[in-house]
N, CA, C, O and CB atoms as a CASP TS submission, in Angstrom:
PFRMAT TS
TARGET T0000
AUTHOR 0000-0000-0000
METHOD Language model
MODEL 1
PARENT N/A
ATOM      1  N   MET     1       0.852  -1.173   0.000  1.00  0.00           N
ATOM      2  CA  MET     1       0.001  -0.008  -0.005  1.00  0.00           C
ATOM      3  C   MET     1       0.903   1.237  -0.003  1.00  0.00           C
ATOM      4  O   MET     1       1.682   1.447   0.927  1.00  0.00           O
ATOM      5  CB  MET     1      -0.975  -0.018   1.220  1.00  0.00           C
ATOM      6  N   ASP     2       0.787   2.048  -1.043  1.00  0.00           N
ATOM      7  CA  ASP     2       1.618   3.231  -1.149  1.00  0.00           C
ATOM      8  C   ASP     2       0.769   4.426  -0.780  1.00  0.00           C
ATOM      9  O   ASP     2       0.060   4.976  -1.623  1.00  0.00           O
ATOM     10  CB  ASP     2       2.223   3.383  -2.572  1.00  0.00           C
ATOM     11  N   LEU     3       0.837   4.830   0.480  1.00  0.00           N
ATOM     12  CA  LEU     3       0.020   5.970   0.973  1.00  0.00           C
ATOM     13  C   LEU     3       0.519   7.278   0.374  1.00  0.00           C
ATOM     14  O   LEU     3      -0.276   8.187   0.132  1.00  0.00           O
ATOM     15  CB  LEU     3       0.061   6.053   2.532  1.00  0.00           C
ATOM     16  N   ARG     4       1.825   7.389   0.130  1.00  0.00           N
ATOM     17  CA  ARG     4       2.353   8.630  -0.388  1.00  0.00           C
ATOM     18  C   ARG     4       1.761   8.965  -1.748  1.00  0.00           C
ATOM     19  O   ARG     4       1.470  10.130  -2.017  1.00  0.00           O
ATOM     20  CB  ARG     4       3.855   8.557  -0.478  1.00  0.00           C
ATOM     21  N   ARG     5       1.581   7.996  -2.592  1.00  0.00           N
ATOM     22  CA  ARG     5       1.048   8.211  -3.937  1.00  0.00           C
ATOM     23  C   ARG     5      -0.396   8.698  -3.820  1.00  0.00           C
ATOM     24  O   ARG     5      -0.797   9.578  -4.582  1.00  0.00           O
ATOM     25  CB  ARG     5       1.129   6.902  -4.794  1.00  0.00           C
ATOM     26  N   ASP     6      -1.190   8.157  -2.893  1.00  0.00           N
ATOM     27  CA  ASP     6      -2.588   8.606  -2.702  1.00  0.00           C
ATOM     28  C   ASP     6      -2.609  10.076  -2.255  1.00  0.00           C
ATOM     29  O   ASP     6      -3.451  10.848  -2.714  1.00  0.00           O
ATOM     30  CB  ASP     6      -3.324   7.704  -1.642  1.00  0.00           C
ATOM     31  N   VAL     7      -1.703  10.459  -1.379  1.00  0.00           N
ATOM     32  CA  VAL     7      -1.662  11.838  -0.899  1.00  0.00           C
ATOM     33  C   VAL     7      -1.333  12.792  -2.062  1.00  0.00           C
ATOM     34  O   VAL     7      -1.909  13.873  -2.189  1.00  0.00           O
ATOM     35  CB  VAL     7      -0.615  11.985   0.242  1.00  0.00           C
ATOM     36  N   LEU     8      -0.386  12.350  -2.902  1.00  0.00           N
ATOM     37  CA  LEU     8       0.053  13.244  -4.019  1.00  0.00           C
ATOM     38  C   LEU     8      -1.038  13.393  -5.083  1.00  0.00           C
ATOM     39  O   LEU     8      -1.088  14.411  -5.774  1.00  0.00           O
ATOM     40  CB  LEU     8       1.349  12.688  -4.684  1.00  0.00           C
ATOM     41  N   LYS     9      -1.918  12.385  -5.222  1.00  0.00           N
ATOM     42  CA  LYS     9      -2.970  12.446  -6.235  1.00  0.00           C
ATOM     43  C   LYS     9      -4.082  13.395  -5.856  1.00  0.00           C
ATOM     44  O   LYS     9      -4.854  13.797  -6.726  1.00  0.00           O
ATOM     45  CB  LYS     9      -3.540  11.079  -6.473  1.00  0.00           C
ATOM     46  N   ARG    10      -4.197  13.764  -4.616  1.00  0.00           N
ATOM     47  CA  ARG    10      -5.288  14.644  -4.184  1.00  0.00           C
ATOM     48  C   ARG    10      -5.212  15.992  -4.861  1.00  0.00           C
ATOM     49  O   ARG    10      -4.112  16.466  -5.148  1.00  0.00           O
ATOM     50  CB  ARG    10      -5.262  14.827  -2.675  1.00  0.00           C
ATOM     51  N   PRO    11      -6.335  16.625  -5.126  1.00  0.00           N
ATOM     52  CA  PRO    11      -6.298  17.946  -5.765  1.00  0.00           C
ATOM     53  C   PRO    11      -5.679  18.955  -4.816  1.00  0.00           C
ATOM     54  O   PRO    11      -5.848  18.866  -3.600  1.00  0.00           O
ATOM     55  CB  PRO    11      -7.718  18.402  -6.186  1.00  0.00           C
ATOM     56  N   GLN    12      -4.970  19.902  -5.374  1.00  0.00           N
ATOM     57  CA  GLN    12      -4.345  20.934  -4.566  1.00  0.00           C
ATOM     58  C   GLN    12      -5.409  21.863  -4.018  1.00  0.00           C
ATOM     59  O   GLN    12      -6.402  22.158  -4.684  1.00  0.00           O
ATOM     60  CB  GLN    12      -3.308  21.718  -5.381  1.00  0.00           C
ATOM     61  N   ARG    13      -5.195  22.306  -2.831  1.00  0.00           N
ATOM     62  CA  ARG    13      -6.130  23.218  -2.185  1.00  0.00           C
ATOM     63  C   ARG    13      -5.788  24.656  -2.527  1.00  0.00           C
ATOM     64  O   ARG    13      -5.155  24.916  -3.550  1.00  0.00           O
ATOM     65  CB  ARG    13      -6.124  23.016  -0.668  1.00  0.00           C
ATOM     66  N   ASN    14      -6.183  25.556  -1.715  1.00  0.00           N
ATOM     67  CA  ASN    14      -6.007  26.991  -1.921  1.00  0.00           C
ATOM     68  C   ASN    14      -4.574  27.312  -2.389  1.00  0.00           C
ATOM     69  O   ASN    14      -3.610  27.038  -1.673  1.00  0.00           O
ATOM     70  CB  ASN    14      -6.330  27.758  -0.620  1.00  0.00           C
ATOM     71  N   VAL    15      -4.446  27.879  -3.563  1.00  0.00           N
ATOM     72  CA  VAL    15      -3.137  28.124  -4.166  1.00  0.00           C
ATOM     73  C   VAL    15      -2.404  29.196  -3.361  1.00  0.00           C
ATOM     74  O   VAL    15      -1.173  29.198  -3.346  1.00  0.00           O
ATOM     75  CB  VAL    15      -3.282  28.556  -5.657  1.00  0.00           C
ATOM     76  N   SER    16      -3.096  30.085  -2.708  1.00  0.00           N
ATOM     77  CA  SER    16      -2.457  31.199  -2.037  1.00  0.00           C
ATOM     78  C   SER    16      -1.931  30.844  -0.618  1.00  0.00           C
ATOM     79  O   SER    16      -1.397  31.715   0.068  1.00  0.00           O
ATOM     80  CB  SER    16      -3.439  32.346  -1.951  1.00  0.00           C
ATOM     81  N   GLU    17      -2.076  29.606  -0.187  1.00  0.00           N
ATOM     82  CA  GLU    17      -1.595  29.269   1.145  1.00  0.00           C
ATOM     83  C   GLU    17      -0.061  29.278   1.170  1.00  0.00           C
ATOM     84  O   GLU    17       0.597  28.957   0.180  1.00  0.00           O
ATOM     85  CB  GLU    17      -2.140  27.888   1.584  1.00  0.00           C
ATOM     86  N   SER    18       0.476  29.650   2.311  1.00  0.00           N
ATOM     87  CA  SER    18       1.928  29.779   2.431  1.00  0.00           C
ATOM     88  C   SER    18       2.575  28.431   2.366  1.00  0.00           C
ATOM     89  O   SER    18       1.915  27.403   2.518  1.00  0.00           O
ATOM     90  CB  SER    18       2.314  30.481   3.725  1.00  0.00           C
ATOM     91  N   ALA    19       3.863  28.429   2.141  1.00  0.00           N
ATOM     92  CA  ALA    19       4.613  27.169   2.044  1.00  0.00           C
ATOM     93  C   ALA    19       4.587  26.435   3.393  1.00  0.00           C
ATOM     94  O   ALA    19       4.457  25.212   3.439  1.00  0.00           O
ATOM     95  CB  ALA    19       6.084  27.439   1.600  1.00  0.00           C
ATOM     96  N   SER    20       4.710  27.194   4.482  1.00  0.00           N
ATOM     97  CA  SER    20       4.728  26.516   5.790  1.00  0.00           C
ATOM     98  C   SER    20       3.321  25.928   6.114  1.00  0.00           C
ATOM     99  O   SER    20       3.220  24.839   6.678  1.00  0.00           O
ATOM    100  CB  SER    20       5.180  27.525   6.919  1.00  0.00           C
ATOM    101  N   ALA    21       2.276  26.643   5.762  1.00  0.00           N
ATOM    102  CA  ALA    21       0.913  26.140   5.980  1.00  0.00           C
ATOM    103  C   ALA    21       0.679  24.869   5.142  1.00  0.00           C
ATOM    104  O   ALA    21       0.083  23.905   5.621  1.00  0.00           O
ATOM    105  CB  ALA    21      -0.142  27.236   5.616  1.00  0.00           C
ATOM    106  N   LYS    22       1.147  24.883   3.909  1.00  0.00           N
ATOM    107  CA  LYS    22       1.011  23.739   3.027  1.00  0.00           C
ATOM    108  C   LYS    22       1.790  22.545   3.602  1.00  0.00           C
ATOM    109  O   LYS    22       1.290  21.420   3.614  1.00  0.00           O
ATOM    110  CB  LYS    22       1.510  24.090   1.601  1.00  0.00           C
ATOM    111  N   TYR    23       3.008  22.798   4.074  1.00  0.00           N
ATOM    112  CA  TYR    23       3.798  21.731   4.687  1.00  0.00           C
ATOM    113  C   TYR    23       3.082  21.141   5.913  1.00  0.00           C
ATOM    114  O   TYR    23       3.005  19.923   6.071  1.00  0.00           O
ATOM    115  CB  TYR    23       5.185  22.263   5.090  1.00  0.00           C
ATOM    116  N   GLU    24       2.567  22.015   6.764  1.00  0.00           N
ATOM    117  CA  GLU    24       1.886  21.555   7.964  1.00  0.00           C
ATOM    118  C   GLU    24       0.644  20.726   7.608  1.00  0.00           C
ATOM    119  O   GLU    24       0.400  19.690   8.226  1.00  0.00           O
ATOM    120  CB  GLU    24       1.494  22.752   8.843  1.00  0.00           C
ATOM    121  N   ARG    25      -0.138  21.167   6.623  1.00  0.00           N
ATOM    122  CA  ARG    25      -1.346  20.449   6.200  1.00  0.00           C
ATOM    123  C   ARG    25      -0.955  19.073   5.647  1.00  0.00           C
ATOM    124  O   ARG    25      -1.521  18.054   6.042  1.00  0.00           O
ATOM    125  CB  ARG    25      -2.136  21.271   5.127  1.00  0.00           C
ATOM    126  N   GLU    26       0.016  19.058   4.729  1.00  0.00           N
ATOM    127  CA  GLU    26       0.413  17.763   4.118  1.00  0.00           C
ATOM    128  C   GLU    26       1.013  16.827   5.179  1.00  0.00           C
ATOM    129  O   GLU    26       0.775  15.620   5.156  1.00  0.00           O
ATOM    130  CB  GLU    26       1.447  17.992   2.961  1.00  0.00           C
ATOM    131  N   ASN    27       1.789  17.397   6.103  1.00  0.00           N
ATOM    132  CA  ASN    27       2.394  16.569   7.145  1.00  0.00           C
ATOM    133  C   ASN    27       1.303  15.959   8.044  1.00  0.00           C
ATOM    134  O   ASN    27       1.401  14.791   8.421  1.00  0.00           O
ATOM    135  CB  ASN    27       3.392  17.407   7.993  1.00  0.00           C
ATOM    136  N   LYS    28       0.281  16.729   8.384  1.00  0.00           N
ATOM    137  CA  LYS    28      -0.806  16.242   9.199  1.00  0.00           C
ATOM    138  C   LYS    28      -1.589  15.160   8.468  1.00  0.00           C
ATOM    139  O   LYS    28      -1.942  14.137   9.055  1.00  0.00           O
ATOM    140  CB  LYS    28      -1.721  17.386   9.594  1.00  0.00           C
ATOM    141  N   GLU    29      -1.865  15.394   7.155  1.00  0.00           N
ATOM    142  CA  GLU    29      -2.581  14.381   6.377  1.00  0.00           C
ATOM    143  C   GLU    29      -1.760  13.092   6.297  1.00  0.00           C
ATOM    144  O   GLU    29      -2.306  11.996   6.426  1.00  0.00           O
ATOM    145  CB  GLU    29      -2.895  14.909   4.957  1.00  0.00           C
ATOM    146  N   TRP    30      -0.468  13.224   6.086  1.00  0.00           N
ATOM    147  CA  TRP    30       0.411  12.056   5.983  1.00  0.00           C
ATOM    148  C   TRP    30       0.419  11.298   7.314  1.00  0.00           C
ATOM    149  O   TRP    30       0.310  10.072   7.319  1.00  0.00           O
ATOM    150  CB  TRP    30       1.857  12.485   5.589  1.00  0.00           C
ATOM    151  N   ASN    31       0.545  12.005   8.437  1.00  0.00           N
ATOM    152  CA  ASN    31       0.518  11.369   9.722  1.00  0.00           C
ATOM    153  C   ASN    31      -0.815  10.657  10.006  1.00  0.00           C
ATOM    154  O   ASN    31      -0.848   9.556  10.556  1.00  0.00           O
ATOM    155  CB  ASN    31       0.796  12.386  10.783  1.00  0.00           C
ATOM    156  N   ASP    32      -1.912  11.323   9.613  1.00  0.00           N
ATOM    157  CA  ASP    32      -3.229  10.719   9.804  1.00  0.00           C
ATOM    158  C   ASP    32      -3.351   9.424   9.028  1.00  0.00           C
ATOM    159  O   ASP    32      -3.928   8.453   9.518  1.00  0.00           O
ATOM    160  CB  ASP    32      -4.329  11.687   9.382  1.00  0.00           C
ATOM    161  N   GLU    33      -2.799   9.403   7.795  1.00  0.00           N
ATOM    162  CA  GLU    33      -2.857   8.216   6.975  1.00  0.00           C
ATOM    163  C   GLU    33      -2.044   7.076   7.605  1.00  0.00           C
ATOM    164  O   GLU    33      -2.481   5.925   7.611  1.00  0.00           O
ATOM    165  CB  GLU    33      -2.350   8.526   5.568  1.00  0.00           C
ATOM    166  N   ILE    34      -0.894   7.399   8.117  1.00  0.00           N
ATOM    167  CA  ILE    34      -0.021   6.393   8.740  1.00  0.00           C
ATOM    168  C   ILE    34      -0.671   5.817   9.983  1.00  0.00           C
ATOM    169  O   ILE    34      -0.675   4.604  10.191  1.00  0.00           O
ATOM    170  CB  ILE    34       1.347   7.002   9.096  1.00  0.00           C
ATOM    171  N   VAL    35      -1.220   6.696  10.807  1.00  0.00           N
ATOM    172  CA  VAL    35      -1.852   6.261  12.039  1.00  0.00           C
ATOM    173  C   VAL    35      -3.050   5.367  11.699  1.00  0.00           C
ATOM    174  O   VAL    35      -3.255   4.332  12.333  1.00  0.00           O
ATOM    175  CB  VAL    35      -2.291   7.481  12.898  1.00  0.00           C
ATOM    176  N   GLY    36      -3.837   5.771  10.699  1.00  0.00           N
ATOM    177  CA  GLY    36      -4.990   4.963  10.273  1.00  0.00           C
ATOM    178  C   GLY    36      -4.567   3.597   9.768  1.00  0.00           C
ATOM    179  O   GLY    36      -5.219   2.598  10.069  1.00  0.00           O
ATOM    180  N   ALA    37      -3.488   3.537   9.006  1.00  0.00           N
ATOM    181  CA  ALA    37      -2.989   2.264   8.508  1.00  0.00           C
ATOM    182  C   ALA    37      -2.551   1.350   9.667  1.00  0.00           C
ATOM    183  O   ALA    37      -2.867   0.160   9.672  1.00  0.00           O
ATOM    184  CB  ALA    37      -1.818   2.499   7.539  1.00  0.00           C
ATOM    185  N   TYR    38      -1.828   1.905  10.641  1.00  0.00           N
ATOM    186  CA  TYR    38      -1.386   1.078  11.760  1.00  0.00           C
ATOM    187  C   TYR    38      -2.562   0.645  12.619  1.00  0.00           C
ATOM    188  O   TYR    38      -2.598  -0.500  13.071  1.00  0.00           O
ATOM    189  CB  TYR    38      -0.367   1.831  12.609  1.00  0.00           C
ATOM    190  N   LEU    39      -3.530   1.533  12.857  1.00  0.00           N
ATOM    191  CA  LEU    39      -4.685   1.153  13.647  1.00  0.00           C
ATOM    192  C   LEU    39      -5.441   0.037  12.968  1.00  0.00           C
ATOM    193  O   LEU    39      -5.903  -0.886  13.639  1.00  0.00           O
ATOM    194  CB  LEU    39      -5.595   2.345  13.879  1.00  0.00           C
ATOM    195  N   ALA    40      -5.581   0.092  11.669  1.00  0.00           N
ATOM    196  CA  ALA    40      -6.285  -0.965  10.949  1.00  0.00           C
ATOM    197  C   ALA    40      -5.505  -2.292  11.043  1.00  0.00           C
ATOM    198  O   ALA    40      -6.100  -3.363  11.159  1.00  0.00           O
ATOM    199  CB  ALA    40      -6.493  -0.558   9.465  1.00  0.00           C
ATOM    200  N   ARG    41      -4.174  -2.203  10.990  1.00  0.00           N
ATOM    201  CA  ARG    41      -3.349  -3.395  11.052  1.00  0.00           C
ATOM    202  C   ARG    41      -3.471  -4.044  12.437  1.00  0.00           C
ATOM    203  O   ARG    41      -3.685  -5.251  12.558  1.00  0.00           O
ATOM    204  CB  ARG    41      -1.874  -3.051  10.735  1.00  0.00           C
ATOM    205  N   TYR    42      -3.330  -3.208  13.483  1.00  0.00           N
ATOM    206  CA  TYR    42      -3.366  -3.771  14.838  1.00  0.00           C
ATOM    207  C   TYR    42      -4.736  -4.103  15.302  1.00  0.00           C
ATOM    208  O   TYR    42      -4.881  -4.887  16.240  1.00  0.00           O
ATOM    209  CB  TYR    42      -2.755  -2.839  15.801  1.00  0.00           C
ATOM    210  N   ALA    43      -5.785  -3.538  14.687  1.00  0.00           N
ATOM    211  CA  ALA    43      -7.140  -3.951  15.022  1.00  0.00           C
ATOM    212  C   ALA    43      -7.321  -5.426  14.669  1.00  0.00           C
ATOM    213  O   ALA    43      -8.053  -6.141  15.353  1.00  0.00           O
ATOM    214  CB  ALA    43      -8.184  -3.075  14.283  1.00  0.00           C
ATOM    215  N   GLY    44      -6.666  -5.880  13.617  1.00  0.00           N
ATOM    216  CA  GLY    44      -6.690  -7.293  13.267  1.00  0.00           C
ATOM    217  C   GLY    44      -6.099  -8.151  14.377  1.00  0.00           C
ATOM    218  O   GLY    44      -6.622  -9.219  14.694  1.00  0.00           O
ATOM    219  N   TYR    45      -5.007  -7.677  14.961  1.00  0.00           N
ATOM    220  CA  TYR    45      -4.429  -8.429  16.092  1.00  0.00           C
ATOM    221  C   TYR    45      -5.368  -8.499  17.256  1.00  0.00           C
ATOM    222  O   TYR    45      -5.533  -9.556  17.865  1.00  0.00           O
ATOM    223  CB  TYR    45      -3.128  -7.808  16.541  1.00  0.00           C
ATOM    224  N   VAL    46      -5.986  -7.389  17.575  1.00  0.00           N
ATOM    225  CA  VAL    46      -6.903  -7.329  18.723  1.00  0.00           C
ATOM    226  C   VAL    46      -8.087  -8.201  18.496  1.00  0.00           C
ATOM    227  O   VAL    46      -8.506  -8.918  19.405  1.00  0.00           O
ATOM    228  CB  VAL    46      -7.360  -5.910  18.992  1.00  0.00           C
ATOM    229  N   ASN    47      -8.652  -8.169  17.304  1.00  0.00           N
ATOM    230  CA  ASN    47      -9.898  -8.874  17.021  1.00  0.00           C
ATOM    231  C   ASN    47      -9.714 -10.361  16.732  1.00  0.00           C
ATOM    232  O   ASN    47     -10.634 -11.149  16.953  1.00  0.00           O
ATOM    233  CB  ASN    47     -10.578  -8.229  15.860  1.00  0.00           C
ATOM    234  N   VAL    48      -8.548 -10.753  16.243  1.00  0.00           N
ATOM    235  CA  VAL    48      -8.392 -12.139  15.796  1.00  0.00           C
ATOM    236  C   VAL    48      -7.330 -12.875  16.646  1.00  0.00           C
ATOM    237  O   VAL    48      -7.619 -13.943  17.184  1.00  0.00           O
ATOM    238  CB  VAL    48      -7.999 -12.174  14.292  1.00  0.00           C
ATOM    239  N   ILE    49      -6.163 -12.345  16.769  1.00  0.00           N
ATOM    240  CA  ILE    49      -5.041 -13.098  17.355  1.00  0.00           C
ATOM    241  C   ILE    49      -5.170 -13.165  18.864  1.00  0.00           C
ATOM    242  O   ILE    49      -4.981 -14.236  19.440  1.00  0.00           O
ATOM    243  CB  ILE    49      -3.695 -12.459  16.972  1.00  0.00           C
ATOM    244  N   ILE    50      -5.486 -12.056  19.527  1.00  0.00           N
ATOM    245  CA  ILE    50      -5.563 -12.068  20.979  1.00  0.00           C
ATOM    246  C   ILE    50      -6.635 -13.037  21.484  1.00  0.00           C
ATOM    247  O   ILE    50      -6.372 -13.805  22.410  1.00  0.00           O
ATOM    248  CB  ILE    50      -5.844 -10.666  21.495  1.00  0.00           C
ATOM    249  N   PRO    51      -7.847 -13.020  20.893  1.00  0.00           N
ATOM    250  CA  PRO    51      -8.804 -14.044  21.369  1.00  0.00           C
ATOM    251  C   PRO    51      -8.339 -15.475  21.184  1.00  0.00           C
ATOM    252  O   PRO    51      -8.641 -16.346  22.000  1.00  0.00           O
ATOM    253  CB  PRO    51     -10.106 -13.877  20.664  1.00  0.00           C
ATOM    254  N   GLN    52      -7.597 -15.718  20.098  1.00  0.00           N
ATOM    255  CA  GLN    52      -7.074 -17.066  19.864  1.00  0.00           C
ATOM    256  C   GLN    52      -6.054 -17.403  20.943  1.00  0.00           C
ATOM    257  O   GLN    52      -6.036 -18.525  21.449  1.00  0.00           O
ATOM    258  CB  GLN    52      -6.434 -17.182  18.449  1.00  0.00           C
ATOM    259  N   ILE    53      -5.216 -16.456  21.295  1.00  0.00           N
ATOM    260  CA  ILE    53      -4.246 -16.692  22.357  1.00  0.00           C
ATOM    261  C   ILE    53      -4.949 -16.984  23.672  1.00  0.00           C
ATOM    262  O   ILE    53      -4.593 -17.919  24.389  1.00  0.00           O
ATOM    263  CB  ILE    53      -3.317 -15.490  22.512  1.00  0.00           C
ATOM    264  N   LEU    54      -5.945 -16.176  23.974  1.00  0.00           N
ATOM    265  CA  LEU    54      -6.689 -16.401  25.232  1.00  0.00           C
ATOM    266  C   LEU    54      -7.385 -17.744  25.243  1.00  0.00           C
ATOM    267  O   LEU    54      -7.370 -18.434  26.263  1.00  0.00           O
ATOM    268  CB  LEU    54      -7.718 -15.297  25.449  1.00  0.00           C
ATOM    269  N   LYS    55      -7.993 -18.130  24.141  1.00  0.00           N
ATOM    270  CA  LYS    55      -8.621 -19.441  24.070  1.00  0.00           C
ATOM    271  C   LYS    55      -7.591 -20.555  24.253  1.00  0.00           C
ATOM    272  O   LYS    55      -7.850 -21.557  24.920  1.00  0.00           O
ATOM    273  CB  LYS    55      -9.349 -19.609  22.737  1.00  0.00           C
ATOM    274  N   GLY    56      -6.435 -20.361  23.656  1.00  0.00           N
ATOM    275  CA  GLY    56      -5.387 -21.346  23.805  1.00  0.00           C
ATOM    276  C   GLY    56      -4.888 -21.456  25.222  1.00  0.00           C
ATOM    277  O   GLY    56      -4.646 -22.562  25.705  1.00  0.00           O
ATOM    278  N   GLU    57      -4.727 -20.333  25.907  1.00  0.00           N
ATOM    279  CA  GLU    57      -4.318 -20.356  27.291  1.00  0.00           C
ATOM    280  C   GLU    57      -5.364 -21.020  28.166  1.00  0.00           C
ATOM    281  O   GLU    57      -5.045 -21.802  29.061  1.00  0.00           O
ATOM    282  CB  GLU    57      -4.043 -18.958  27.777  1.00  0.00           C
ATOM    283  N   LEU    58      -6.608 -20.697  27.894  1.00  0.00           N
ATOM    284  CA  LEU    58      -7.686 -21.252  28.739  1.00  0.00           C
ATOM    285  C   LEU    58      -7.790 -22.746  28.539  1.00  0.00           C
ATOM    286  O   LEU    58      -7.949 -23.486  29.510  1.00  0.00           O
ATOM    287  CB  LEU    58      -9.043 -20.583  28.421  1.00  0.00           C
ATOM    288  N   SER    59      -7.704 -23.212  27.294  1.00  0.00           N
ATOM    289  CA  SER    59      -7.816 -24.657  27.074  1.00  0.00           C
ATOM    290  C   SER    59      -6.584 -25.368  27.655  1.00  0.00           C
ATOM    291  O   SER    59      -6.692 -26.496  28.137  1.00  0.00           O
ATOM    292  CB  SER    59      -7.965 -24.973  25.551  1.00  0.00           C
ATOM    293  N   HIS    60      -5.413 -24.709  27.611  1.00  0.00           N
ATOM    294  CA  HIS    60      -4.221 -25.305  28.196  1.00  0.00           C
ATOM    295  C   HIS    60      -4.338 -25.403  29.704  1.00  0.00           C
ATOM    296  O   HIS    60      -3.932 -26.397  30.306  1.00  0.00           O
ATOM    297  CB  HIS    60      -2.990 -24.504  27.823  1.00  0.00           C
ATOM    298  N   ALA    61      -4.901 -24.356  30.315  1.00  0.00           N
ATOM    299  CA  ALA    61      -5.116 -24.400  31.787  1.00  0.00           C
ATOM    300  C   ALA    61      -6.130 -25.481  32.159  1.00  0.00           C
ATOM    301  O   ALA    61      -5.979 -26.125  33.197  1.00  0.00           O
ATOM    302  CB  ALA    61      -5.606 -23.019  32.312  1.00  0.00           C
ATOM    303  N   ARG    62      -7.133 -25.688  31.356  1.00  0.00           N
ATOM    304  CA  ARG    62      -8.110 -26.701  31.643  1.00  0.00           C
ATOM    305  C   ARG    62      -7.458 -28.120  31.550  1.00  0.00           C
ATOM    306  O   ARG    62      -7.746 -28.997  32.364  1.00  0.00           O
ATOM    307  CB  ARG    62      -9.310 -26.565  30.664  1.00  0.00           C
ATOM    308  N   ALA    63      -6.592 -28.309  30.554  1.00  0.00           N
ATOM    309  CA  ALA    63      -5.929 -29.608  30.394  1.00  0.00           C
ATOM    310  C   ALA    63      -5.030 -29.880  31.624  1.00  0.00           C
ATOM    311  O   ALA    63      -4.991 -31.006  32.120  1.00  0.00           O
ATOM    312  CB  ALA    63      -5.081 -29.638  29.063  1.00  0.00           C
ATOM    313  N   GLU    64      -4.324 -28.870  32.103  1.00  0.00           N
ATOM    314  CA  GLU    64      -3.489 -29.036  33.295  1.00  0.00           C
ATOM    315  C   GLU    64      -4.345 -29.390  34.531  1.00  0.00           C
ATOM    316  O   GLU    64      -3.981 -30.238  35.345  1.00  0.00           O
ATOM    317  CB  GLU    64      -2.679 -27.743  33.559  1.00  0.00           C
ATOM    318  N   LYS    65      -5.483 -28.710  34.630  1.00  0.00           N
ATOM    319  CA  LYS    65      -6.362 -28.940  35.760  1.00  0.00           C
ATOM    320  C   LYS    65      -6.909 -30.367  35.727  1.00  0.00           C
ATOM    321  O   LYS    65      -6.968 -31.034  36.760  1.00  0.00           O
ATOM    322  CB  LYS    65      -7.510 -27.921  35.762  1.00  0.00           C
ATOM    323  N   LYS    66      -7.306 -30.835  34.549  1.00  0.00           N
ATOM    324  CA  LYS    66      -7.815 -32.190  34.404  1.00  0.00           C
ATOM    325  C   LYS    66      -6.709 -33.220  34.781  1.00  0.00           C
ATOM    326  O   LYS    66      -6.991 -34.247  35.399  1.00  0.00           O
ATOM    327  CB  LYS    66      -8.318 -32.421  32.939  1.00  0.00           C
ATOM    328  N   GLY    67      -5.474 -32.923  34.398  1.00  0.00           N
ATOM    329  CA  GLY    67      -4.404 -33.848  34.685  1.00  0.00           C
ATOM    330  C   GLY    67      -4.107 -33.972  36.155  1.00  0.00           C
ATOM    331  O   GLY    67      -3.663 -35.024  36.613  1.00  0.00           O
ATOM    332  N   ARG    68      -4.342 -32.920  36.900  1.00  0.00           N
ATOM    333  CA  ARG    68      -4.109 -32.929  38.336  1.00  0.00           C
ATOM    334  C   ARG    68      -5.172 -33.656  39.122  1.00  0.00           C
ATOM    335  O   ARG    68      -4.902 -34.224  40.180  1.00  0.00           O
ATOM    336  CB  ARG    68      -4.006 -31.546  38.831  1.00  0.00           C
ATOM    337  N   ASP    69      -6.415 -33.634  38.584  1.00  0.00           N
ATOM    338  CA  ASP    69      -7.547 -34.250  39.313  1.00  0.00           C
ATOM    339  C   ASP    69      -7.489 -35.741  39.298  1.00  0.00           C
ATOM    340  O   ASP    69      -8.363 -36.398  39.864  1.00  0.00           O
ATOM    341  CB  ASP    69      -8.861 -33.807  38.733  1.00  0.00           C
TER
END
């Protein structure tokens, strides 16, 4: 996924904005895109992998408990 290319394809905004304002706007957009990408990636871990780990730990604990009884 090339986020930079998507940012560059966007139409330019107000032509009269200063260079520093343009830099700040583009930097904020770029950071928002990166944060969104990471949140989407790690949401997969939270929703899929962590419950699998917890189920695995719980079933492992049950097996140990059965072995002791």
